N, CA, C and O atoms as a GROMACS GRO file, in nm:
protein
  608
    1MET      N    1   0.992  -4.728  -1.044
    1MET     CA    2   0.907  -4.625  -1.102
    1MET      C    3   0.831  -4.553  -0.990
    1MET      O    4   0.778  -4.617  -0.900
    2ALA      N    5   0.826  -4.422  -0.997
    2ALA     CA    6   0.763  -4.342  -0.893
    2ALA      C    7   0.612  -4.349  -0.904
    2ALA      O    8   0.556  -4.361  -1.013
    3ASN      N    9   0.548  -4.342  -0.791
    3ASN     CA   10   0.403  -4.338  -0.784
    3ASN      C   11   0.355  -4.209  -0.850
    3ASN      O   12   0.410  -4.103  -0.819
    4PRO      N   13   0.254  -4.212  -0.942
    4PRO     CA   14   0.208  -4.090  -1.009
    4PRO      C   15   0.161  -3.983  -0.911
    4PRO      O   16   0.182  -3.864  -0.935
    5ARG      N   17   0.098  -4.023  -0.802
    5ARG     CA   18   0.052  -3.925  -0.702
    5ARG      C   19   0.170  -3.856  -0.637
    5ARG      O   20   0.165  -3.736  -0.609
    6THR      N   21   0.276  -3.932  -0.612
    6THR     CA   22   0.396  -3.875  -0.552
    6THR      C   23   0.463  -3.778  -0.649
    6THR      O   24   0.512  -3.673  -0.608
    7ALA      N   25   0.465  -3.814  -0.775
    7ALA     CA   26   0.525  -3.726  -0.876
    7ALA      C   27   0.448  -3.596  -0.888
    7ALA      O   28   0.508  -3.488  -0.896
    8VAL      N   29   0.313  -3.604  -0.889
    8VAL     CA   30   0.230  -3.483  -0.898
    8VAL      C   31   0.250  -3.397  -0.773
    8VAL      O   32   0.265  -3.275  -0.783
    9ALA      N   33   0.251  -3.461  -0.657
    9ALA     CA   34   0.270  -3.385  -0.533
    9ALA      C   35   0.406  -3.318  -0.532
    9ALA      O   36   0.419  -3.203  -0.489
   10GLY      N   37   0.509  -3.388  -0.580
   10GLY     CA   38   0.643  -3.330  -0.587
   10GLY      C   39   0.648  -3.211  -0.681
   10GLY      O   40   0.715  -3.112  -0.652
   11THR      N   41   0.578  -3.221  -0.794
   11THR     CA   42   0.574  -3.111  -0.890
   11THR      C   43   0.503  -2.990  -0.830
   11THR      O   44   0.549  -2.877  -0.845
   12VAL      N   45   0.391  -3.014  -0.763
   12VAL     CA   46   0.317  -2.904  -0.701
   12VAL      C   47   0.402  -2.836  -0.595
   12VAL      O   48   0.406  -2.713  -0.588
   13LEU      N   49   0.470  -2.914  -0.512
   13LEU     CA   50   0.556  -2.855  -0.408
   13LEU      C   51   0.671  -2.776  -0.469
   13LEU      O   52   0.708  -2.670  -0.418
   14THR      N   53   0.728  -2.827  -0.576
   14THR     CA   54   0.837  -2.755  -0.644
   14THR      C   55   0.788  -2.623  -0.700
   14THR      O   56   0.854  -2.520  -0.686
   15LEU      N   57   0.670  -2.624  -0.766
   15LEU     CA   58   0.614  -2.501  -0.821
   15LEU      C   59   0.582  -2.401  -0.710
   15LEU      O   60   0.605  -2.281  -0.726
   16ALA      N   61   0.528  -2.449  -0.600
   16ALA     CA   62   0.498  -2.360  -0.487
   16ALA      C   63   0.625  -2.298  -0.432
   16ALA      O   64   0.628  -2.179  -0.400
   17ALA      N   65   0.730  -2.378  -0.419
   17ALA     CA   66   0.858  -2.326  -0.368
   17ALA      C   67   0.915  -2.222  -0.463
   17ALA      O   68   0.971  -2.121  -0.420
   18CYS      N   69   0.902  -2.246  -0.594
   18CYS     CA   70   0.950  -2.149  -0.693
   18CYS      C   71   0.870  -2.019  -0.684
   18CYS      O   72   0.926  -1.910  -0.695
   19ALA      N   73   0.738  -2.030  -0.662
   19ALA     CA   74   0.655  -1.910  -0.651
   19ALA      C   75   0.695  -1.828  -0.529
   19ALA      O   76   0.701  -1.705  -0.537
   20VAL      N   77   0.721  -1.894  -0.418
   20VAL     CA   78   0.764  -1.823  -0.297
   20VAL      C   79   0.898  -1.757  -0.320
   20VAL      O   80   0.917  -1.642  -0.281
   21ALA      N   81   0.991  -1.828  -0.383
   21ALA     CA   82   1.123  -1.771  -0.411
   21ALA      C   83   1.112  -1.651  -0.504
   21ALA      O   84   1.183  -1.552  -0.486
   22THR      N   85   1.023  -1.660  -0.603
   22THR     CA   86   1.004  -1.548  -0.695
   22THR      C   87   0.946  -1.428  -0.622
   22THR      O   88   0.987  -1.314  -0.645
   23ALA      N   89   0.849  -1.453  -0.534
   23ALA     CA   90   0.787  -1.344  -0.458
   23ALA      C   91   0.890  -1.275  -0.369
   23ALA      O   92   0.880  -1.154  -0.345
   24ARG      N   93   0.988  -1.349  -0.320
   24ARG     CA   94   1.091  -1.293  -0.233
   24ARG      C   95   1.209  -1.237  -0.311
   24ARG      O   96   1.299  -1.177  -0.253
   25ALA      N   97   1.209  -1.257  -0.444
   25ALA     CA   98   1.322  -1.210  -0.525
   25ALA      C   99   1.335  -1.059  -0.514
   25ALA      O  100   1.239  -0.989  -0.482
   26GLN      N  101   1.453  -1.011  -0.539
   26GLN     CA  102   1.479  -0.868  -0.528
   26GLN      C  103   1.390  -0.790  -0.624
   26GLN      O  104   1.379  -0.824  -0.742
   27MET      N  105   1.330  -0.687  -0.574
   27MET     CA  106   1.241  -0.603  -0.654
   27MET      C  107   1.325  -0.498  -0.725
   27MET      O  108   1.405  -0.429  -0.661
   28PRO      N  109   1.310  -0.486  -0.857
   28PRO     CA  110   1.388  -0.384  -0.929
   28PRO      C  111   1.354  -0.244  -0.878
   28PRO      O  112   1.239  -0.214  -0.847
   29ASP      N  113   1.455  -0.160  -0.869
   29ASP     CA  114   1.434  -0.025  -0.819
   29ASP      C  115   1.337   0.054  -0.907
   29ASP      O  116   1.273   0.148  -0.860
   30SER      N  117   1.325   0.016  -1.034
   30SER     CA  118   1.232   0.086  -1.124
   30SER      C  119   1.087   0.071  -1.078
   30SER      O  120   1.003   0.154  -1.114
   31TYR      N  121   1.057  -0.032  -0.999
   31TYR     CA  122   0.921  -0.050  -0.948
   31TYR      C  123   0.882   0.063  -0.852
   31TYR      O  124   0.763   0.088  -0.832
   32ARG      N  125   0.979   0.128  -0.796
   32ARG     CA  126   0.952   0.241  -0.706
   32ARG      C  127   0.869   0.348  -0.778
   32ARG      O  128   0.781   0.409  -0.716
   33ARG      N  129   0.895   0.372  -0.908
   33ARG     CA  130   0.818   0.470  -0.986
   33ARG      C  131   0.671   0.429  -0.994
   33ARG      O  132   0.582   0.514  -0.988
   34VAL      N  133   0.645   0.300  -1.008
   34VAL     CA  134   0.508   0.249  -1.012
   34VAL      C  135   0.441   0.277  -0.877
   34VAL      O  136   0.326   0.322  -0.873
   35GLN      N  137   0.511   0.251  -0.769
   35GLN     CA  138   0.454   0.274  -0.636
   35GLN      C  139   0.430   0.423  -0.611
   35GLN      O  140   0.330   0.460  -0.549
   36LEU      N  141   0.519   0.509  -0.658
   36LEU     CA  142   0.497   0.653  -0.644
   36LEU      C  143   0.374   0.696  -0.723
   36LEU      O  144   0.297   0.780  -0.677
   37ALA      N  145   0.356   0.641  -0.843
   37ALA     CA  146   0.238   0.672  -0.923
   37ALA      C  147   0.111   0.627  -0.852
   37ALA      O  148   0.009   0.696  -0.857
   38MET      N  149   0.115   0.512  -0.785
   38MET     CA  150  -0.001   0.465  -0.709
   38MET      C  151  -0.032   0.561  -0.595
   38MET      O  152  -0.149   0.592  -0.570
   39LEU      N  153   0.072   0.608  -0.524
   39LEU     CA  154   0.048   0.703  -0.415
   39LEU      C  155  -0.016   0.831  -0.467
   39LEU      O  156  -0.106   0.886  -0.404
   40GLU      N  157   0.031   0.879  -0.582
   40GLU     CA  158  -0.026   1.002  -0.638
   40GLU      C  159  -0.171   0.983  -0.679
   40GLU      O  160  -0.253   1.074  -0.663
   41THR      N  161  -0.205   0.866  -0.733
   41THR     CA  162  -0.344   0.836  -0.768
   41THR      C  163  -0.427   0.826  -0.641
   41THR      O  164  -0.537   0.880  -0.634
   42ASP      N  165  -0.375   0.757  -0.540
   42ASP     CA  166  -0.447   0.740  -0.414
   42ASP      C  167  -0.469   0.873  -0.343
   42ASP      O  168  -0.568   0.888  -0.271
   43ARG      N  169  -0.380   0.967  -0.362
   43ARG     CA  170  -0.391   1.099  -0.299
   43ARG      C  171  -0.526   1.164  -0.330
   43ARG      O  172  -0.579   1.239  -0.248
   44ARG      N  173  -0.579   1.135  -0.445
   44ARG     CA  174  -0.705   1.197  -0.488
   44ARG      C  175  -0.828   1.123  -0.434
   44ARG      O  176  -0.940   1.152  -0.476
   45LYS      N  177  -0.809   1.031  -0.341
   45LYS     CA  178  -0.921   0.950  -0.292
   45LYS      C  179  -0.983   1.012  -0.167
   45LYS      O  180  -1.053   1.113  -0.178
   46ILE      N  181  -0.960   0.955  -0.051
   46ILE     CA  182  -1.033   0.997   0.070
   46ILE      C  183  -0.942   1.007   0.192
   46ILE      O  184  -0.829   0.957   0.193
   47ALA      N  185  -0.992   1.072   0.292
   47ALA     CA  186  -0.912   1.105   0.411
   47ALA      C  187  -0.871   0.983   0.493
   47ALA      O  188  -0.758   0.978   0.540
   48HIS      N  189  -0.958   0.887   0.511
   48HIS     CA  190  -0.922   0.770   0.592
   48HIS      C  191  -0.799   0.700   0.535
   48HIS      O  192  -0.706   0.666   0.608
   49ALA      N  193  -0.799   0.681   0.406
   49ALA     CA  194  -0.684   0.617   0.341
   49ALA      C  195  -0.561   0.704   0.354
   49ALA      O  196  -0.450   0.653   0.374
   50ALA      N  197  -0.578   0.834   0.343
   50ALA     CA  198  -0.464   0.926   0.354
   50ALA      C  199  -0.397   0.913   0.490
   50ALA      O  200  -0.274   0.910   0.499
   51GLY      N  201  -0.475   0.907   0.595
   51GLY     CA  202  -0.419   0.897   0.729
   51GLY      C  203  -0.343   0.767   0.752
   51GLY      O  204  -0.252   0.762   0.835
   52SER      N  205  -0.380   0.664   0.678
   52SER     CA  206  -0.311   0.535   0.693
   52SER      C  207  -0.172   0.535   0.633
   52SER      O  208  -0.086   0.458   0.675
   53VAL      N  209  -0.148   0.620   0.535
   53VAL     CA  210  -0.016   0.623   0.470
   53VAL      C  211   0.094   0.655   0.572
   53VAL      O  212   0.184   0.573   0.589
   54PRO      N  213   0.089   0.769   0.641
   54PRO     CA  214   0.196   0.796   0.737
   54PRO      C  215   0.191   0.705   0.859
   54PRO      O  216   0.294   0.675   0.919
   55GLU      N  217   0.072   0.660   0.895
   55GLU     CA  218   0.060   0.572   1.011
   55GLU      C  219   0.134   0.440   0.985
   55GLU      O  220   0.216   0.398   1.066
   56ILE      N  221   0.105   0.376   0.873
   56ILE     CA  222   0.169   0.249   0.840
   56ILE      C  223   0.317   0.270   0.808
   56ILE      O  224   0.403   0.194   0.854
   57ALA      N  225   0.346   0.372   0.728
   57ALA     CA  226   0.485   0.395   0.687
   57ALA      C  227   0.575   0.426   0.806
   57ALA      O  228   0.688   0.379   0.811
   58SER      N  229   0.526   0.505   0.900
   58SER     CA  230   0.612   0.538   1.015
   58SER      C  231   0.620   0.421   1.113
   58SER      O  232   0.726   0.398   1.171
   59TYR      N  233   0.513   0.349   1.133
   59TYR     CA  234   0.511   0.239   1.230
   59TYR      C  235   0.581   0.114   1.177
   59TYR      O  236   0.666   0.058   1.245
   60ILE      N  237   0.547   0.072   1.057
   60ILE     CA  238   0.601  -0.053   1.001
   60ILE      C  239   0.740  -0.030   0.939
   60ILE      O  240   0.831  -0.110   0.960
   61LEU      N  241   0.754   0.078   0.864
   61LEU     CA  242   0.882   0.103   0.795
   61LEU      C  243   0.979   0.186   0.878
   61LEU      O  244   1.090   0.214   0.835
   62LEU      N  245   0.935   0.224   0.997
   62LEU     CA  246   1.018   0.299   1.091
   62LEU      C  247   1.062   0.434   1.036
   62LEU      O  248   1.174   0.479   1.060
   63GLY      N  249   0.972   0.498   0.961
   63GLY     CA  250   1.000   0.633   0.912
   63GLY      C  251   0.995   0.732   1.027
   63GLY      O  252   0.947   0.698   1.135
   64PRO      N  253   1.044   0.853   1.005
   64PRO     CA  254   1.038   0.954   1.111
   64PRO      C  255   0.893   0.985   1.146
   64PRO      O  256   0.802   0.963   1.067
   65ARG      N  257   0.874   1.036   1.265
   65ARG     CA  258   0.738   1.069   1.309
   65ARG      C  259   0.679   1.175   1.215
   65ARG      O  260   0.740   1.280   1.194
   66PRO      N  261   0.561   1.148   1.159
   66PRO     CA  262   0.501   1.244   1.066
   66PRO      C  263   0.448   1.368   1.139
   66PRO      O  264   0.398   1.357   1.251
   67ALA      N  265   0.460   1.482   1.076
   67ALA     CA  266   0.404   1.607   1.129
   67ALA      C  267   0.283   1.641   1.042
   67ALA      O  268   0.297   1.701   0.936
   68LEU      N  269   0.166   1.601   1.088
   68LEU     CA  270   0.042   1.623   1.012
   68LEU      C  271  -0.045   1.728   1.078
   68LEU      O  272  -0.038   1.747   1.200
   69PRO      N  273  -0.125   1.797   0.999
   69PRO     CA  274  -0.220   1.891   1.059
   69PRO      C  275  -0.319   1.817   1.150
   69PRO      O  276  -0.346   1.699   1.129
   70ASP      N  277  -0.371   1.885   1.248
   70ASP     CA  278  -0.469   1.829   1.340
   70ASP      C  279  -0.596   1.794   1.263
   70ASP      O  280  -0.649   1.877   1.189
   71THR      N  281  -0.646   1.672   1.280
   71THR     CA  282  -0.765   1.630   1.205
   71THR      C  283  -0.891   1.707   1.246
   71THR      O  284  -0.977   1.732   1.162
   72ALA      N  285  -0.903   1.743   1.372
   72ALA     CA  286  -1.021   1.817   1.415
   72ALA      C  287  -1.034   1.948   1.339
   72ALA      O  288  -1.144   1.989   1.301
   73THR      N  289  -0.923   2.013   1.318
   73THR     CA  290  -0.922   2.138   1.242
   73THR      C  291  -0.929   2.111   1.092
   73THR      O  292  -1.002   2.177   1.019
   74SER      N  293  -0.852   2.013   1.048
   74SER     CA  294  -0.844   1.984   0.904
   74SER      C  295  -0.976   1.939   0.845
   74SER      O  296  -1.010   1.977   0.733
   75TYR      N  297  -1.051   1.861   0.918
   75TYR     CA  298  -1.176   1.807   0.864
   75TYR      C  299  -1.289   1.909   0.862
   75TYR      O  300  -1.397   1.882   0.810
   76ALA      N  301  -1.266   2.027   0.920
   76ALA     CA  302  -1.371   2.128   0.928
   76ALA      C  303  -1.395   2.201   0.797
   76ALA      O  304  -1.504   2.254   0.774
   77THR      N  305  -1.296   2.206   0.710
   77THR     CA  306  -1.311   2.276   0.582
   77THR      C  307  -1.250   2.193   0.469
   77THR      O  308  -1.167   2.105   0.492
   78ARG      N  309  -1.293   2.222   0.349
   78ARG     CA  310  -1.236   2.152   0.233
   78ARG      C  311  -1.087   2.183   0.218
   78ARG      O  312  -1.007   2.094   0.188
   79ALA      N  313  -1.051   2.308   0.240
   79ALA     CA  314  -0.910   2.347   0.230
   79ALA      C  315  -0.828   2.275   0.337
   79ALA      O  316  -0.716   2.230   0.309
   80GLY      N  317  -0.881   2.264   0.458
   80GLY     CA  318  -0.812   2.194   0.565
   80GLY      C  319  -0.796   2.046   0.535
   80GLY      O  320  -0.690   1.988   0.559
   81LEU      N  321  -0.902   1.985   0.481
   81LEU     CA  322  -0.897   1.845   0.445
   81LEU      C  323  -0.794   1.821   0.334
   81LEU      O  324  -0.718   1.724   0.338
   82ARG      N  325  -0.793   1.910   0.236
   82ARG     CA  326  -0.695   1.899   0.127
   82ARG      C  327  -0.552   1.911   0.182
   82ARG      O  328  -0.463   1.837   0.138
   83ALA      N  329  -0.530   2.002   0.275
   83ALA     CA  330  -0.397   2.018   0.334
   83ALA      C  331  -0.356   1.892   0.412
   83ALA      O  332  -0.240   1.850   0.405
   84TYR      N  333  -0.450   1.834   0.484
   84TYR     CA  334  -0.422   1.711   0.560
   84TYR      C  335  -0.384   1.598   0.465
   84TYR      O  336  -0.283   1.530   0.485
   85ILE      N  337  -0.466   1.577   0.362
   85ILE     CA  338  -0.440   1.470   0.266
   85ILE      C  339  -0.306   1.490   0.198
   85ILE      O  340  -0.228   1.396   0.183
   86ASN      N  341  -0.277   1.613   0.155
   86ASN     CA  342  -0.149   1.640   0.090
   86ASN      C  343  -0.031   1.617   0.184
   86ASN      O  344   0.071   1.563   0.142
   87ALA      N  345  -0.044   1.656   0.310
   87ALA     CA  346   0.064   1.634   0.406
   87ALA      C  347   0.087   1.484   0.427
   87ALA      O  348   0.202   1.440   0.435
   88ALA      N  349  -0.021   1.407   0.435
   88ALA     CA  350  -0.008   1.261   0.454
   88ALA      C  351   0.060   1.196   0.335
   88ALA      O  352   0.152   1.115   0.352
   89TYR      N  353   0.016   1.230   0.215
   89TYR     CA  354   0.076   1.169   0.095
   89TYR      C  355   0.215   1.224   0.066
   89TYR      O  356   0.300   1.152   0.013
   90ASP      N  357   0.240   1.350   0.099
   90ASP     CA  358   0.376   1.404   0.084
   90ASP      C  359   0.472   1.326   0.175
   90ASP      O  360   0.584   1.294   0.134
   91TYR      N  361   0.428   1.298   0.296
   91TYR     CA  362   0.511   1.220   0.389
   91TYR      C  363   0.545   1.084   0.326
   91TYR      O  364   0.661   1.044   0.321
   92GLY      N  365   0.442   1.014   0.280
   92GLY     CA  366   0.463   0.882   0.221
   92GLY      C  367   0.553   0.887   0.098
   92GLY      O  368   0.645   0.807   0.085
   93ALA      N  369   0.526   0.981   0.009
   93ALA     CA  370   0.605   0.992  -0.114
   93ALA      C  371   0.751   1.024  -0.084
   93ALA      O  372   0.841   0.969  -0.148
   94ASN      N  373   0.775   1.113   0.012
   94ASN     CA  374   0.914   1.147   0.049
   94ASN      C  375   0.986   1.028   0.110
   94ASN      O  376   1.104   1.004   0.081
   95LEU      N  377   0.916   0.952   0.194
   95LEU     CA  378   0.977   0.835   0.255
   95LEU      C  379   1.007   0.730   0.148
   95LEU      O  380   1.114   0.668   0.149
   96LEU      N  381   0.914   0.709   0.056
   96LEU     CA  382   0.935   0.612  -0.052
   96LEU      C  383   1.050   0.653  -0.143
   96LEU      O  384   1.133   0.570  -0.179
   97ARG      N  385   1.055   0.782  -0.180
   97ARG     CA  386   1.164   0.830  -0.268
   97ARG      C  387   1.302   0.810  -0.206
   97ARG      O  388   1.398   0.780  -0.276
   98THR      N  389   1.311   0.827  -0.075
   98THR     CA  390   1.441   0.824  -0.008
   98THR      C  391   1.474   0.690   0.057
   98THR      O  392   1.580   0.674   0.116
   99GLN      N  393   1.383   0.595   0.047
   99GLN     CA  394   1.408   0.464   0.108
   99GLN      C  395   1.523   0.394   0.036
   99GLN      O  396   1.513   0.369  -0.085
  100PRO      N  397   1.631   0.361   0.105
  100PRO     CA  398   1.744   0.295   0.040
  100PRO      C  399   1.705   0.159  -0.017
  100PRO      O  400   1.620   0.089   0.039
  101ALA      N  401   1.766   0.122  -0.128
  101ALA     CA  402   1.736  -0.005  -0.194
  101ALA      C  403   1.753  -0.123  -0.099
  101ALA      O  404   1.670  -0.214  -0.098
  102ALA      N  405   1.857  -0.123  -0.020
  102ALA     CA  406   1.880  -0.234   0.074
  102ALA      C  407   1.768  -0.241   0.177
  102ALA      O  408   1.727  -0.350   0.217
  103ASP      N  409   1.717  -0.126   0.221
  103ASP     CA  410   1.608  -0.125   0.318
  103ASP      C  411   1.480  -0.179   0.255
  103ASP      O  412   1.402  -0.247   0.322
  104ARG      N  413   1.458  -0.150   0.127
  104ARG     CA  414   1.338  -0.200   0.058
  104ARG      C  415   1.338  -0.353   0.053
  104ARG      O  416   1.232  -0.415   0.051
  105GLU      N  417   1.456  -0.414   0.051
  105GLU     CA  418   1.468  -0.560   0.044
  105GLU      C  419   1.458  -0.626   0.181
  105GLU      O  420   1.432  -0.746   0.190
  106ALA      N  421   1.477  -0.550   0.288
  106ALA     CA  422   1.470  -0.606   0.423
  106ALA      C  423   1.327  -0.653   0.451
  106ALA      O  424   1.231  -0.601   0.395
  107SER      N  425   1.315  -0.750   0.538
  107SER     CA  426   1.183  -0.803   0.575
  107SER      C  427   1.132  -0.734   0.700
  107SER      O  428   1.209  -0.687   0.784
  108VAL      N  429   1.000  -0.729   0.712
  108VAL     CA  430   0.935  -0.666   0.827
  108VAL      C  431   0.806  -0.742   0.855
  108VAL      O  432   0.742  -0.795   0.764
  109ARG      N  433   0.768  -0.746   0.982
  109ARG     CA  434   0.638  -0.807   1.016
  109ARG      C  435   0.530  -0.704   0.984
  109ARG      O  436   0.537  -0.589   1.028
  110PHE      N  437   0.432  -0.748   0.908
  110PHE     CA  438   0.324  -0.659   0.866
  110PHE      C  439   0.192  -0.714   0.916
  110PHE      O  440   0.127  -0.794   0.847
  111PHE      N  441   0.151  -0.672   1.036
  111PHE     CA  442   0.027  -0.717   1.097
  111PHE      C  443   0.015  -0.869   1.094
  111PHE      O  444  -0.092  -0.923   1.068
  112GLY      N  445   0.125  -0.938   1.120
  112GLY     CA  446   0.125  -1.084   1.124
  112GLY      C  447   0.233  -1.143   1.036
  112GLY      O  448   0.339  -1.182   1.086
  113PRO      N  449   0.209  -1.151   0.904
  113PRO     CA  450   0.310  -1.214   0.818
  113PRO      C  451   0.434  -1.126   0.800
  113PRO      O  452   0.430  -1.005   0.823
  114THR      N  453   0.543  -1.188   0.760
  114THR     CA  454   0.666  -1.117   0.729
  114THR      C  455   0.673  -1.098   0.579
  114THR      O  456   0.659  -1.194   0.502
  115ILE      N  457   0.695  -0.974   0.536
  115ILE     CA  458   0.701  -0.941   0.394
  115ILE      C  459   0.820  -0.848   0.370
  115ILE      O  460   0.870  -0.786   0.464
  116PRO      N  461   0.867  -0.838   0.244
  116PRO     CA  462   0.972  -0.740   0.215
  116PRO      C  463   0.915  -0.598   0.230
  116PRO      O  464   0.797  -0.575   0.202
  117LYS      N  465   0.998  -0.505   0.273
  117LYS     CA  466   0.952  -0.369   0.295
  117LYS      C  467   0.896  -0.303   0.170
  117LYS      O  468   0.805  -0.221   0.179
  118TRP      N  469   0.949  -0.337   0.052
  118TRP     CA  470   0.895  -0.277  -0.070
  118TRP      C  471   0.747  -0.312  -0.085
  118TRP      O  472   0.671  -0.233  -0.141
  119GLN      N  473   0.706  -0.427  -0.035
  119GLN     CA  474   0.568  -0.470  -0.050
  119GLN      C  475   0.473  -0.393   0.041
  119GLN      O  476   0.352  -0.390   0.016
  120VAL      N  477   0.524  -0.332   0.146
  120VAL     CA  478   0.439  -0.252   0.236
  120VAL      C  479   0.370  -0.141   0.156
  120VAL      O  480   0.254  -0.109   0.181
  121TRP      N  481   0.442  -0.083   0.058
  121TRP     CA  482   0.382   0.023  -0.023
  121TRP      C  483   0.265  -0.030  -0.104
  121TRP      O  484   0.164   0.039  -0.122
  122ASP      N  485   0.276  -0.153  -0.153
  122ASP     CA  486   0.165  -0.214  -0.226
  122ASP      C  487   0.047  -0.239  -0.132
  122ASP      O  488  -0.069  -0.223  -0.172
  123GLU      N  489   0.076  -0.277  -0.009
  123GLU     CA  490  -0.030  -0.300   0.089
  123GLU      C  491  -0.100  -0.168   0.125
  123GLU      O  492  -0.222  -0.166   0.143
  124ILE      N  493  -0.025  -0.060   0.134
  124ILE     CA  494  -0.086   0.072   0.159
  124ILE      C  495  -0.181   0.105   0.045
  124ILE      O  496  -0.292   0.154   0.068
  125HIS      N  497  -0.138   0.080  -0.078
  125HIS     CA  498  -0.223   0.106  -0.194
  125HIS      C  499  -0.348   0.017  -0.190
  125HIS      O  500  -0.458   0.065  -0.216
  126GLN      N  501  -0.331  -0.110  -0.156
  126GLN     CA  502  -0.447  -0.200  -0.148
  126GLN      C  503  -0.545  -0.153  -0.042
  126GLN      O  504  -0.667  -0.166  -0.059
  127HIS      N  505  -0.495  -0.098   0.068
  127HIS     CA  506  -0.583  -0.045   0.172
  127HIS      C  507  -0.667   0.070   0.116
  127HIS      O  508  -0.786   0.081   0.146
  128THR      N  509  -0.605   0.156   0.036
  128THR     CA  510  -0.678   0.267  -0.025
  128THR      C  511  -0.788   0.214  -0.117
  128THR      O  512  -0.901   0.261  -0.112
  129ILE      N  513  -0.754   0.116  -0.199
  129ILE     CA  514  -0.852   0.060  -0.292
  129ILE      C  515  -0.966  -0.006  -0.215
  129ILE      O  516  -1.083   0.012  -0.250
  130TRP      N  517  -0.934  -0.080  -0.110
  130TRP     CA  518  -1.038  -0.144  -0.029
  130TRP      C  519  -1.128  -0.038   0.035
  130TRP      O  520  -1.251  -0.052   0.034
  131THR      N  521  -1.068   0.066   0.090
  131THR     CA  522  -1.144   0.172   0.154
  131THR      C  523  -1.235   0.241   0.053
  131THR      O  524  -1.352   0.266   0.081
  132LEU      N  525  -1.180   0.270  -0.064
  132LEU     CA  526  -1.261   0.334  -0.168
  132LEU      C  527  -1.376   0.244  -0.209
  132LEU      O  528  -1.486   0.293  -0.236
  133GLY      N  529  -1.353   0.113  -0.214
  133GLY     CA  530  -1.460   0.018  -0.246
  133GLY      C  531  -1.574   0.027  -0.146
  133GLY      O  532  -1.691   0.018  -0.183
  134GLN      N  533  -1.541   0.045  -0.020
  134GLN     CA  534  -1.644   0.060   0.083
  134GLN      C  535  -1.723   0.190   0.062
  134GLN      O  536  -1.845   0.193   0.082
  135VAL      N  537  -1.654   0.296   0.023
  135VAL     CA  538  -1.721   0.424  -0.003
  135VAL      C  539  -1.815   0.411  -0.122
  135VAL      O  540  -1.928   0.460  -0.117
  136VAL      N  541  -1.769   0.345  -0.228
  136VAL     CA  542  -1.852   0.328  -0.347
  136VAL      C  543  -1.977   0.249  -0.312
  136VAL      O  544  -2.088   0.287  -0.352
  137ALA      N  545  -1.961   0.141  -0.236
  137ALA     CA  546  -2.078   0.061  -0.196
  137ALA      C  547  -2.176   0.146  -0.114
  137ALA      O  548  -2.297   0.133  -0.130
  138ASN      N  549  -2.123   0.231  -0.026
  138ASN     CA  550  -2.208   0.317   0.056
  138ASN      C  551  -2.282   0.420  -0.030
  138ASN      O  552  -2.401   0.444  -0.010
  139PHE      N  553  -2.212   0.479  -0.126
  139PHE     CA  554  -2.277   0.572  -0.217
  139PHE      C  555  -2.392   0.503  -0.290
  139PHE      O  556  -2.504   0.555  -0.295
  140ARG      N  557  -2.364   0.386  -0.346
  140ARG     CA  558  -2.467   0.314  -0.421
  140ARG      C  559  -2.584   0.274  -0.333
  140ARG      O  560  -2.699   0.282  -0.376
  141ALA      N  561  -2.557   0.232  -0.210
  141ALA     CA  562  -2.664   0.193  -0.118
  141ALA      C  563  -2.759   0.309  -0.087
  141ALA      O  564  -2.875   0.287  -0.053
  142HIS      N  565  -2.708   0.432  -0.101
  142HIS     CA  566  -2.790   0.550  -0.074
  142HIS      C  567  -2.836   0.620  -0.202
  142HIS      O  568  -2.879   0.735  -0.198
  143GLY      N  569  -2.825   0.550  -0.316
  143GLY     CA  570  -2.875   0.604  -0.442
  143GLY      C  571  -2.792   0.717  -0.500
  143GLY      O  572  -2.844   0.795  -0.580
  144ASN      N  573  -2.667   0.728  -0.463
  144ASN     CA  574  -2.580   0.835  -0.514
  144ASN      C  575  -2.479   0.776  -0.613
  144ASN      O  576  -2.436   0.662  -0.598
  145PRO      N  577  -2.440   0.854  -0.714
  145PRO     CA  578  -2.336   0.803  -0.804
  145PRO      C  579  -2.202   0.801  -0.732
  145PRO      O  580  -2.169   0.895  -0.660
  146PRO      N  581  -2.124   0.694  -0.750
  146PRO     CA  582  -1.994   0.688  -0.683
  146PRO      C  583  -1.895   0.784  -0.747
  146PRO      O  584  -1.918   0.832  -0.858
  147PRO      N  585  -1.785   0.812  -0.677
  147PRO     CA  586  -1.680   0.896  -0.736
  147PRO      C  587  -1.626   0.832  -0.863
  147PRO      O  588  -1.634   0.710  -0.879
  148GLU      N  589  -1.572   0.913  -0.951
  148GLU     CA  590  -1.516   0.865  -1.076
  148GLU      C  591  -1.396   0.775  -1.049
  148GLU      O  592  -1.313   0.805  -0.963
  149PHE      N  593  -1.388   0.664  -1.123
  149PHE     CA  594  -1.273   0.575  -1.111
  149PHE      C  595  -1.161   0.627  -1.201
  149PHE      O  596  -1.184   0.657  -1.318
  150LEU      N  597  -1.042   0.638  -1.146
  150LEU     CA  598  -0.929   0.692  -1.222
  150LEU      C  599  -0.817   0.590  -1.229
  150LEU      O  600  -0.781   0.530  -1.127
  151PHE      N  601  -0.762   0.568  -1.346
  151PHE     CA  602  -0.641   0.490  -1.361
  151PHE      C  603  -0.523   0.584  -1.342
  151PHE      O  604  -0.543   0.704  -1.318
  152PHE      N  605  -0.402   0.533  -1.352
  152PHE     CA  606  -0.284   0.617  -1.339
  152PHE      C  607  -0.296   0.725  -1.441
  152PHE      O  608  -0.208   0.810  -1.452
   0.00000   0.00000   0.00000
């Protein structure tokens, strides 16, 4: 008869292995639409997050070099800032739309850990959410109402 502690440990290890295998399982191509919707929602956020989209996508996913407006000029006016943000998110959305399914399944080192390339898009989205959280906290700390929260 097996030791109960050994049985529990074996069960926990089996469940952990299954969770890792599930996380590495092939991502359905339909999830790409969800990621595109996240990019479009994120587009309406802030400039710092916008600049990270082409930076991460070109560096980690090996996309072509992005052609973005100069930030010194872009940040000087609202129209310039809007053009910069749109160029950054257009770059990301175009790369995501055209990313081959096999490439989405390939693994890549992402600032340390190795993850499937499809997950890089989720990490870009999480960066936007984290950045926006910092902005909201800053607004509140200065007695200002934060920007409106938008779902898809």
